[in-house]
Each structure stands twice: as structure tokens, then as C-alpha cells.
N, C-alpha and C positions, 0 to 999 in steps of 0.2 A: 503494500499499500503504500510505502513512504514514495517508490518511484513515482506514483504515481501521481502524488499526491504535489511531488519536484515539478515533473512535468506539466500539469494545471498552475502552479503558480508561478512557471516560469514563462504564461500563457503558450505555451506547444501545445496543450490541449483542454481546449475550452468545450469543450463536450458536458463537464461534470455541474452537475444541479443541485443547488440546494434543496432539500429535504428537512423539513424540521431543524433540528438543531444541526442536522452530520453535511456533508457534499456525499454525491454518490456518479458513481460513473459506471455502467453499465457496459460490459463489453460481449457481445454474442459471437461464438465460434460455431464454424463445422467442423467436426471430429470423423476423416475416415479411420477406424481401426481396420486392421487386417487379421487374417484367421489366428495368430499365433498372437493375439493380442495387444498388439503395438499400435504405435499410430501410425498412419501411412501418410495421412496427411492432417494436417492443422490449418486451415483455414477462417482468420478473423473477418469479422465487416470491416468492411472501412468505415470507421467513424471518422475518420480525419485528424486521425492522431498517433501517425506512425508506429510515433518510441513507444508507446502503449501497447499499437496492436502486436510488433514484434514480443514486445517484454511478456502481453498475457499469451501468446503464441506456447511461447518456452515454456511459462508455466504450465499451461495446460499438457505440453507434452512431461516433463516429469511426470504432473499427477496422474495422466494415465498410464505411466511405467509404473508408476508405486504399485495403482487399482489393480493392473493388471494380474501384479504377484498373489492378490488375496479374492478376485472375484474371476468370474467366468463370466465373459463378454463376449457375447453371440458376435464375430468378427464378419470381415467382407461386408460390412454396409457404412455408411453416414451416419453420424447423429450431433442432435444440436444441443447446443450447452448456452450458458450466461456465466461472467465471470461477474460478480458485483464488490466495486471497490466503496467502502466506506470509508471516512474520516472527521473529524471535527472539523465543524464549520466557523 
């Protein structure tokens, strides 16, 4: 969250929205899981924040790698998900 917060504060990611007492940035992703449980492709939605998009894709890659060791994920298909960043506003 720290990286995303800095990008927003520097003006490189103006997509964060104020919600109550916090800032929120929702980053949608499409992830293709292979038959062996690894992520073949991770495609972040282009929201106008390239550094955050790339950062989030890397974070999703690490999450899938961790998840694949614990859960059987049906492979060979695409999944949609979001990563939501929140911080005090």
C-alpha cells in the first residue's frame, strides 16, 4: 500500500477516491491460470497509473504462486479479480 500511496501523492496515479476517512484505489485484473496452477498471464486493467498497474500485476503473481501450493485451482482458464488498496485519507 505504501508504494501506491506514494504514487498517488506524487500525482502519478490520480485514480484514488476518498471514501469516508480513507483513500481507496481498486485495481481490476484478469489472470490466466495454467493447468499446473501457475499464472500464465496477468493483465491489469489500464486505469492510467502504469506504475501501480505493473506493481499490482507483480503482487498478484506472488499471491497466485502462494495460493497454488495450498489450493487446487482449475487451470487453463481466465479469472477476474480486484486488488483494493486503502489508506488513511
